[in-house]
N, C-alpha and C positions, 0 to 999 in steps of 0.2 A: 108495405116498405120493407125492401131486403134488410137481414141481418148483415153487421159487420161481419165479415171472415175471419177467423181466430186459425192459424196453424201451429198446434202444438205439436214439437219435436222431443222425443223421450224413449232413450232405446228400452225401458222397463213400458210394457206393452200396458199392463194394470193401470202404471199412471195414467198411459195415455184416455185409456178407457173409464176411468175415474173423473179426467178432467173435461172429457167429453160430456159426460154425465153431469155435472156440476155445472157446466158454462153454456149448455146447450138452450137454456130459453132466453139466451142475450145474446148467443154469436153460433155462426156456422160454422160449426167446429171439423178441422180437418186435423187427422193425425198421423203423424209418420213416426217410426221407429227406428231408424237408421238415417245416415247422411244423404245416401244416394236418392233414396223416396225420398226426405225432404225435399231437396233440391227442383226436384222432378213438382212434385206437388206445389211448391210452392210459384213455380213455372206456370203452372193449368191455372190453379185457382186464384193468383193473385192477392194475397188476402190481406188485410190491413192493419194486423198485427200478429206478432208471432211471440211462441214462450218457446225458448230455446235450452236443453239440459246443458251444460257444458260437459259433462262426463258422456260421448256417445261413444266410447270405445271402451275395452277390457283393460287396454293400459293405463288407464284413468290420467291420461297426459293432458287432455283438454284439447289436444291439436286437431281433433274430428271436428269439434264445437266450434274454435275459431275458425277452421275452412269454411264451415255450414253458415256460421254467421257473415263473412266476407264475401261469399256469393249472393247472401242476402239481400246486406245492403247494395250491393252494386247493382242486382236487379232492380232496386227499388230505394231511391235515397230518402224516402219519406215514411217508407214501412217502417215500424218502432219493435224494437225486437226487447225484451226480455229475458236476460239470462237468469236461468235457476239452477243455484249451485248451493253444494254444500256449506258448512263451516268452514273446512279447510280450504275452500278454494275462493276466498274474497280478493286474493290479489289477481289470481285469474281473470272472476268479475271486474275488476279495476281494468285489467288489461282488454275486456271485452269492450268497454267504455269508449275508450282510443282508438279500439276497430269502428266504434259505429251503431253501438249497442245503445237502446235508451236507458235500460236501467236494469237492476239486477235483484234478485229475490233469494231469501237464502232459506234452504228446505228446515223443518216440515214445512210443506205446504198446508195455509190456512186459506181456503176459497176466499172466505169474504175477505181478505187483506186482498187476497189477490186480484179480486174485481175490482177492488179500489184503483187498483196501480194500472190494471188494464183499461179501463173507464178513463183516467185521466190522459194514457198515450194515445187513446183514441181519441179524446178531443183533442189534442195536440195535431196527429197527423190531420184530422180533419180542418184546423186553424188551418196550417200551411197548406194545403192542398187548395181549400177555399181562396187560401190569398192570393194564392200563384193565380189562381184562376180571374179573380177579378183584379188585378195587375193587367194581368193580358190582354181583357175585356175593356179595359179604360184605355189602354193602347190603343188597340184596333177602333175606339170609338173618337179617337182623338182628343180626349178629356185633357190628356199631358201636353199637346202640341206634337206629339210624337218622340217627347222627351222623355227616356225609360228612367224611370227610379222613383223611390218610396222615403226617401232618407229624409230629414229634417233639414237639409241643406238644398236638396233638389226641389222640394216643395216650395223654398223660399224663392227659390228662380223662376220655378212656374208660378208664384204669385205674383212675380212684378212684371213678368212679362203679360200676363191678363191684364194687368195695370196700366200699361205702356204704349201697348200695341195699337190703340186707337188713334194715339196722337203722332206728332210728327216730331219728337222730342228727338236728338241725338243720342246714339245710344255709344258707349265703350262697353266691350267685353273683356276680360282679363281672367286668362285660365293657362295651364301649363297645353303645350303637346297634346294634342289626342283627346284633349277633355270633352269635344262637343261645340267650339264656338260659333263654326259655321251652322250647326243644327239648330243653335238658339236663333242665331241670325234671323233663320228661315221660318223659324216657329213666329218670331217678332212681323215678318210680313205676312204670315200668314194669316195672321189673326187681325191686320190694317185692315183701313179701307184701300190702300194698293195691294191686295192680295193677288188679284186677276192682273198684273202689271210686272213688267219684267224685276227680275232682280239676280243682277249685277255680281258675282265674285270678282275681286281681286287680288289676286297672289301678290302681296309688295314685293316680297324676298324672290321670285321665279321668273319675271320678267328681267333681261338685261337693261342693265341702266340706259343706256343707248339707244333702245325703244320706248321706254318706259312714259317720256311723254306723248310721243303718240300712242301708244294704245291707251292712253289716259283719256287723252284730248283730240285726238284723232290729226290728219293732217288734210290738206288741200293736194290736188294734181302737181307736180313737180316743183313742192315746198324744199324738196333733199334729192340726192343723186336718184336714188332707188324708188320715190313717188309717183311712180306711173298713174295713178288713178288714185282718187278722192277716198279717203277713210274715215270713218265713224268711229270715234274712241267710246272707249269702255263707259265714261260719264254721260257723254249722250245719249249712248243706246239704254241707259238704265232710267232715261226722262218718263217721269208719272211713278215710276217704280222706285226699287229700292236698291241703293252702291253699298257694296258689304268690301271694306279694306280688310283684308287678312293679313295679320301681321305688319301694322301701320309701322312699326317701329323701323322696320327693313328699308323704309322709303327714304330716298338719298335727299342730304337736308338742303340742296338745289332745288329740288323739284319741290319741298314742303314749301316752300314761298309761292309757287303756283299754284298747289294745293289751298292754301290759308286764301289766295284771292276768290277763288272759286267758291269756298265755303262762307267767303264774306259775300260775295255780289250775287252768286248761285246765277253767274256766266261763264262761259267757255270761249274760246277762240280757239279755232285749231290752227294747227303750224303750218305757217304759211297763207293764212287768212289774214282778212281784215274784220270781217264780221262776228258782233258780239252774240252768243247762241243763250238765250235765256232756258236754265233747267230747273225743272219741277221733280227732286229727288228726296227721299227720306237716308241719312247716312250712319250706316253704322261701323263700325269700326274693332276691330281685336288685336291683342297681340299675347304672347307668352311674356313678353318682357315688361320690368315694372316703368312705367312711362314716365314716373317724375323723375326715378333715378335717371333713366335716358336724359332727361332734362337738365340736372344735374352736371352730367357729363357732358351736354352738348352736341348732343345728339340727336335730339329731338326740340321743334322748337314749343316753347310753352303757350304761345297763342292758338296753336293748332290746337294744343291739349286740350284748353279749355272751350274750345269751338265744339269738339268732338264727344266732350267728359261732362253732355248731360244727363245722361244717368249711366251708371258703372253697375253691371253685373258680374259680378265674381264666381267662377266655376270651382268647387271643389276638387282636386284631384279624385281618381277612381279610389285609393285605396283610403280617403274619409269619406264613404259613400257606404259605410257600414254594409250592410246584405244586399246590396243594388247590384253589384257584381254577379252575385250567380244569376238575379232576374233577368239582367242583361246579357249572359252568357246564355241563359237558355232560350231568350229570346233571340238572338243570334242564331243560335244552331238550329232551331225551328226553321231561320229563315233560311239559310244556308243550304241545308236537306231539302228544300222544295225548289232554291233556283237550281240546285246542282242534280235534281233527278234522283235524291237518294231516299232510302227508307227510312222511319224512324231511327235517328239515335238520342241517346241521354249519356247524359255525363254523370260519369261514377261516383258512387261516394268520396273514394277518394280523391277523384279532381275536384269535386267541390269542396273538400277539406285542403285541397292545393292553392284551388283559385283563393280560397279565404285566407290565404298564409302567404299568397305571393303579393308583393309592394306593386305593381303593375308601374313602372317608370312611365311608360307609351301611355298609359290611362285605356280607353276607350278604343283607340285605334291599333294600341297592341292588342288587347282582347278578342279583336275583330279579325286580324291578322292570325293568331292563333286558333281560334275558332277555326278559320278557313284550312289552315295549314292540318288540322289534327284531323278534320273530313277528308281529308286527301290521305292522311297517313295510318286512321284507323282501318282497322278488317272485319271489328267485331260489331255487334250493338251497341258496344258501348265505348266513351271517349274516356280514355284512361290517362292519368298523370306525364307518362310517357310520349303522348301523341300531342300533347298540348304544349312539351319542352318545360315543363314547370315543375318537374317530378322533385323527389328528394333532397331537401336542403336548398334548393334552389332561391329562397326568399329573396328579393332583392333591399329588406331592411335589415335583414343581419344575414349576410352570403352562409355564414359559419353554423346556421342554425339548420337542424332538421325539422322534418314538419311535425314530428313529435314534440318537440323542443316549440316552438309555436304553439300548437293546439294547448301543452301543458301551460303554456304562458298565459294564451287568453283563459284558460280554463279557471287559474289561480286568481286573475285579476276580476273576472267575472264574480266567482266566489268571495273574493274580500270586499268587492262595490257593494255587491247584496247585503255582508255581513254588518257593513258601514250603516249603509241605508235602512236598514233594520235593525239596527242596534244588537245585533247578535242574537234576534230573535230565528229560532230554527225552523221555525213550523213559516214562517214567513218568508224565509229563506228558501226553502222547498219548494214552497209554492210556485214564487217567483220565477226560479231555474227551472219548474218542470220535472224533478225528480225527486226521488222516495228520501225520507228524512234520514234512512240508514245512510244513504248515497252522501248526503249532502256531511253526515259524521264522516263517511272513507275518506272523503275531499279534504276534509279538514286537516285529518291525520295524515294525510298524502303530502300535505303543503304544509303542515307544523303551524297550524290556525288552530286557537283555541275562543271559547263564550268570554274569558276572562280578558281579552284585548281590550284596550279601550279603544272601542268605534267610535 
């Protein structure tokens, strides 16, 4: 089994040699003594972890170190970079964490201590990469019915689908626009006994009201002026299959009575016809509106609501789905690259942070559109925040916040939650956060937290 790769970057060649000698048993060590060589060797060897000295220039302004760090995390969002700094460089080391470094280590170097940090960094990288691979494998094998996600709320949705799909119970799907209501409806159809039959979607708000009754129930030749031939309606087309009413709340109140009759009797009558046609169909409805509120406002019939609401599935908005947004973005990026005949492109680490910090008011549909646009706009291998149109300070949750503000807010919240969870036990906190104990101390100092707070 091949050794993991470690890139050591330090402007002192003797330090590089010492690190290579001390770590050679556990890692394939590549050394670089200046910034251009570091970037070249990173691209050639694709290391798993990197140790990077902040001071790579005689001016000792750390700018070279920051530039190398940005290039490295841009090239591989999963790489773990441990910054090496002196006692006077802690402030710069904290800034490196904001730029995407995994951790920092203060000189003088104790190889035994450094080995522990590197081992943990490597483990976290392996877990992240393996988790991504398993998630994609799960999606490809259809284990989640084509629904991407690993958060608790989506797992609950998948669990409900698996339990109700084989039945014919009516289902109502509630969720904001762009959350994937039709995808869930198709997932139910795909796991049901009707999977080989028709799936007929009806966008209740997109069909002109004057044509809606004919679209739903069909008409006979001569039923009205322009009825030059018989037309089979969507309800009849769905016979033996699944009928999906998208945005059911937009259905005009006068047509709701006719829909209720169909739901009760499971028969339809074409416009201009005398024959009652029996229909065997499963009905799934969806809306981004609260139907109970629409009932109170007089916009929706209560009797239809109870006919449709056998089981309710609530879809969470993308902003409440934790790290699912990155999984979905990666999946869409790979999918669209193949469809558009492009080479492999990746999200930069800056884009990953921007995506996590953005509120996604349009949910998955907005993410899909932004990924497509980014592929059309990007000129390099990496998708940048500007390509996505969600760059600095564009979070919908707080438009005046910068990306740095969002990151620091999340960082403080995670630290505070872990301090509460482990009652100020810093060993457990550092293990949970996957950072060194010294990093926890520095973060506590940065955000004005201490162990004497009553957690």
